[in-house]
KOLDREN-677597 format. One record per residue (C-alpha): residue in three letters; x, y negated, z negated. Coordinates in steps of 0.001 Angstrom, whole numbers, padded with zeros to 6 digits, always signed. Layout:
<rs>
ALAXYZ;...
</rs>
This chain:
<rs>
ALA+088224-095811-081866;GLY+086970-099217-082886;TRP+087910-102728-081872;ALA+089160-104776-084806;ALA+088778-108444-083964;SER+091481-109710-086266;HIS+092915-111635-083348;PRO+089790-112833-081511;TRP+091014-113869-078050;MET+093450-111007-077554;ALA+091223-108462-079266;SER+088396-109525-076946;ALA+090557-108718-073926;VAL+091431-105330-075444;ALA+087763-104649-076189;VAL+086444-105268-072677;LEU+089239-103240-071084;ALA+088824-100376-073552;ASN+085085-100386-072941;GLU+085708-100257-069201;ALA+087957-097218-069679;ARG+085314-095569-071869;ALA+082684-096019-069168;GLU+084973-094502-066551;ALA+085558-091525-068846;GLY+081821-091042-069370;ALA+081912-091738-073125;VAL+078484-091841-074764;GLU+079297-092607-078407;PRO+078878-096202-079532;PHE+081809-098583-079311;HIS+082254-099945-082833;THR+083540-103465-083295;PHE+084654-105072-086547;SER+084873-108812-086939;ILE+085172-111556-089536;SER+082658-114396-089697;PHE+082225-117350-092053;PRO+078736-118753-091357;GLY+078509-122514-091516;GLU+082281-123048-091508;PRO+084002-124994-088697;ILE+086362-122035-088255;ASP+083545-119538-087680;GLU+084024-117670-084404;ARG+080746-115785-084462;PRO+079485-117263-081125;PHE+082561-115902-079339;ILE+082281-112565-081124;ASP+078633-112260-080075;GLU+079542-113019-076455;VAL+081930-110072-076306;ASN+079688-107704-078254;HIS+076890-108436-075785;VAL+079093-107776-072753;ILE+080340-104406-074009;ASP+077058-103340-075649;ALA+078857-102784-078931;SER+077802-101435-082288;PRO+079047-104431-084283;THR+080018-104809-087916;ILE+080430-108363-089170;GLU+082246-108931-092459;THR+082202-112165-094491;PRO+084880-112195-097199;THR+084137-114279-100288;ALA+086197-116001-102956;SER+084581-113903-105671;GLY+085438-110775-103710;PHE+089029-111908-103467;LEU+089267-112371-107224;ALA+087783-108914-107777;ASP+090204-107346-105288;LEU+093231-109429-106243;GLU+095239-106854-108192;ASP+094634-104031-105720;PHE+095329-106364-102796;VAL+098676-107438-104258;TRP+099599-103856-105109;HIS+098929-102575-101579;HIS+100980-105348-099988;ASP+103900-104808-102358;GLU+105035-108426-101860;PRO+103594-111948-102173;VAL+101628-112653-098981;GLY+101376-116013-097286;SER+097695-116891-097033;LEU+094141-115691-097451;SER+094166-114545-093822;MET+095811-111367-095079;TYR+092858-110809-097390;ALA+090425-111208-094494;GLY+092316-108422-092720;TYR+092073-106326-095875;CYS+088291-106711-095899;LEU+088119-105847-092204;ALA+090116-102643-092711;ARG+087860-101622-095607;ARG+084724-102045-093511;THR+086334-100081-090686;ARG+086948-097163-093052;GLU+083445-097399-094513;ALA+082037-097045-090989;GLY+083959-093798-090566;VAL+086265-095190-087869;PRO+089834-093948-088454;VAL+091563-095742-085562;SER+091264-099374-084510;LEU+092531-101267-081484;ASN+094007-104668-082167;GLY+095224-107658-080179;GLN+098470-108256-082057;GLY+101461-108830-079793;GLY+099604-110548-076982;ASP+100576-114060-078000;GLU+104226-113121-078430;SER+104500-111354-075074;LEU+102422-113830-073044;GLY+103261-117221-074548;GLY+100062-117681-076514;TYR+101386-119903-079292;TRP+101363-123672-079053;GLN+104848-123615-080547;SER+106009-121546-077568;TYR+104485-123977-075095;PHE+106097-127007-076734;ALA+109460-125247-076922;TYR+109166-124583-073178;LEU+108331-128254-072531;LEU+111266-129415-074646;GLY+113483-127137-072599;LEU+112254-128785-069406;GLY+113083-132185-070850;ARG+116539-131132-071973;HIS+117344-129779-068522;GLY+116080-132916-066817;ASP+113161-131257-065045;LEU+110924-134254-065619;VAL+108683-133564-062627;THR+107589-130193-063999;LEU+107283-131672-067479;ALA+104998-134419-066178;ARG+102946-131847-064281;HIS+102208-129995-067503;LEU+101513-133057-069630;GLY+099479-134842-066959;GLY+097679-131696-065851;ALA+096391-131155-069366;LEU+094430-134408-069045;LEU+093047-133734-065575;PRO+089771-131905-064842;GLY+090459-128209-065265;GLY+093348-128867-067660;ASN+093462-128261-071394;PRO+093805-131483-073420;GLN+094389-129421-076557;LEU+098036-129575-075568;TRP+098086-133234-076559;LEU+095912-132754-079636;GLN+098243-130084-081011;ALA+101372-132248-080870;PRO+100849-134158-084170;ALA+100057-130956-086080;LEU+103154-129180-084807;LEU+105354-132167-085578;GLY+103948-132276-089104;ARG+104600-128566-089534;TRP+108204-128962-088472;ARG+108677-131829-090927;ARG+107154-129780-093758;LYS+109584-126955-093118;SER+112407-129479-093308;ARG+111088-131002-096566;PRO+109132-128390-098559;PHE+106395-129561-100923;LEU+107322-127426-103900;GLU+110651-127474-105650;VAL+112258-124044-105619;ARG+115034-123167-108006;GLY+118295-122506-106239;GLY+117363-123682-102745;PRO+114705-124915-100314;ALA+111243-123328-100159;GLY+111190-123002-096383;PRO+113577-122000-093624;GLY+114539-125635-093012;SER+115046-127547-089813;THR+118093-125510-088799;SER+115854-122520-088001;ALA+113703-124604-085650;GLU+116784-126129-084047;ARG+118246-122676-083465;VAL+115047-121472-081783;LEU+114823-124570-079604;GLY+118397-123993-078497;MET+117569-120560-077089;SER+116777-119832-073467;PRO+113088-119136-072735;ARG+113734-115394-072517;GLU+115785-115354-075727;ARG+113030-117265-077478;ARG+110363-114768-076394;LEU+112460-111863-077658;HIS+113022-113742-080906;GLU+109265-114212-081387;ILE+108673-110496-080837;ARG+111588-109148-082858;GLU+112022-111686-085642;LEU+109857-114781-085819;PHE+106141-113968-085816;LEU+105374-110383-085012;PRO+107253-108323-087643;ARG+105494-109920-090596;LEU+102103-109896-088840;LEU+102448-106189-088151;ARG+103619-105496-091678;TRP+100615-107283-093189;ASP+098277-105511-090800;ASP+099841-102139-091532;ARG+099526-102647-095303;ASN+095859-103543-094915;THR+094941-100640-092664;MET+096948-098056-094590;ALA+095250-099169-097813;PHE+092105-097590-096352;SER+093673-094840-094233;VAL+092936-096565-090939;GLU+095429-096387-088092;GLY+095990-099596-086154;ARG+097005-099384-082509;TYR+098289-102273-080421;PRO+097925-102060-076634;PHE+099873-105305-076115;LEU+102881-103644-077754;ASP+102962-100681-075400;HIS+106557-100594-074177;VAL+105581-100558-070499;PHE+103359-103590-070981;LEU+106068-105424-072927;GLU+108710-104700-070302;THR+106379-105972-067587;ALA+105405-109091-069534;LEU+109023-109976-070313;ALA+109889-109669-066623;VAL+107447-112515-065891;ASP+109211-115860-065589;PRO+108258-118150-068513;SER+107112-120810-066044;ALA+104200-118521-065110;LEU+102896-118381-068680;PHE+101852-122036-068969;SER+099937-124430-066755;GLY+098254-127781-067358;GLY+097867-127261-071088;TRP+096839-123609-070800;THR+098719-120744-072445;LYS+098928-117022-071518;MET+098018-117729-067898;PRO+098677-114206-066492;LEU+096086-112745-068843;ARG+093567-115513-068225;ARG+093821-114914-064488;GLY+093704-111152-064888;MET+090528-111285-066984;VAL+088410-113078-064357;SER+084992-111358-064195;LYS+085923-109226-067225;LEU+085878-111644-070146;PRO+083009-114100-070569;GLU+084128-117453-069195;ALA+083466-119150-072538;ILE+086242-116998-073974;ARG+088561-116707-070987;LEU+088691-120502-070669;ARG+088416-121306-074339;ARG+090541-124367-075019;SER+090933-124125-078779;LYS+093004-121537-080585;LEU+092628-120406-084183;GLY+094657-117974-086149;PHE+092834-115498-088342;GLU+091411-118374-090371;THR+089550-118350-093684;PRO+087912-121201-095681;GLN+091067-121284-097770;ALA+090946-125001-098628;ARG+087353-124801-099870;TRP+088041-121683-101911;LEU+091106-123281-103512;ARG+089164-126386-104522;GLY+086222-124349-105772;PRO+086073-120760-107043;LEU+089851-120282-107207;LEU+090630-123556-108970;PRO+090349-122142-112533;ARG+092994-119536-111670;PHE+095419-122273-110677;GLU+094636-124324-113765;SER+095368-121398-116078;LEU+098468-120562-114056;VAL+099936-124050-114463;ALA+098950-124251-118131;GLY+100544-120972-119141;ASP+103740-119000-118870;SER+104356-117342-115521;PRO+107159-115299-113978;ALA+106820-117678-111012;TRP+108531-120428-113009;ALA+111776-118524-112560;TRP+111647-119556-108884;VAL+109361-122577-108625;GLU+109452-125789-110650;ARG+106237-125935-112657;ASP+106001-129737-112452;SER+105911-129659-108659;VAL+103079-127116-108812;ARG+101249-129280-111340;ARG+101519-132296-109023;ALA+100225-130238-106119;LEU+097311-129040-108223;ASP+096455-132632-109158;GLU+096348-133501-105467;LEU+094071-130539-104857;LYS+091663-131732-107548;ARG+091633-135263-106134;GLY+090884-133919-102665;SER+094065-135401-101199;ALA+095991-132147-100787;THR+096740-131127-097237;ALA+096054-127619-095943;ALA+099779-126912-096104;ARG+099911-127999-099747;GLY+097052-125643-100543;GLU+098877-122827-098830;GLU+101948-123493-100965;LEU+099789-123259-104086;PHE+098280-120000-102927;ARG+101747-118565-102472;VAL+102688-119478-106026;LEU+099648-117530-107239;MET+100770-114548-105158;VAL+104284-114739-106608;ASP+102772-114798-110102;ARG+100546-111769-109549;TRP+103252-109811-107707;SER+105839-110535-110412;ARG+103486-109399-113156;GLN+102737-106130-111370;PHE+106164-105173-110092;LEU+108648-106933-112347;GLU+106901-106907-115711;ARG+104615-103893-115997;GLY+104879-101814-112838;ARG+101902-100477-110975;HIS+099199-101834-113327;GLY+098501-098467-114892;ARG+098440-096372-111738;
</rs>
């Protein structure tokens, strides 16, 4: 089996524990690891990847997806996913699965599910804090907020607040005009989640909010290359144990997923175990949209597209103008990318079927 680092922090924990089990079993074959890196980009996680590979004495494979590669793979990528996907992160996973297959590794271990079961999302932490405020537990609330600023705390808690507020506002007021209704789930979805108890919210994240679509995207990518993905954090015994942990034990002084951080002492390198920042499976999406992918958007807006049955072309044109001027936000770029995916999916599945297959 190989370790697929499509979820760096959680996959790192899986990798060191799997390597420990291999050593106990007397395994002698190399432990393959597969990771994504974007040299020179602020999102590049190569230093953290190298830390783990060194600790477990891995046989590493590092993949760097490119914009030109995406354009070459676009039709096959859309066909395998069978629906418009949300961002270029899904394409990075596609490239990772392909390299895994090329290395002759048919089964990969993955870190998906760890954030949902152990409170790893900033959204989960802020929902917990809002719950404390609503129930009048101001002492505990102050302990979290103040502790994040003290030595040993994680000030990222404060730095994440503006971004999360902006995200909530964008869901309430979508950028693009969609025919027949709003583009996003709207504020009522967020309000419903915030009204749940901590345990209900954790179950919602696992069953409905984040995990189902992440697993679907991952499954489409791996099955495109006949690779089987396995998810130790979704083992039913682990999930039952994690959900029995009181939510108050998951967060402390700006830190998320505290049970795992404590459990990985002397196992994970400290630079990873106590890493303050958190990235999703990021790609240089904004740079690609402004550069190599820009002509695709220009021709899309200029021509006829099945997407115009759902999205107002003028709103896409305005978003594209912002992109050209350099004033488009990351969220605006993501909306544009989704319009491209709707266009390509519609052409394949609604107009001419499986592009000749």
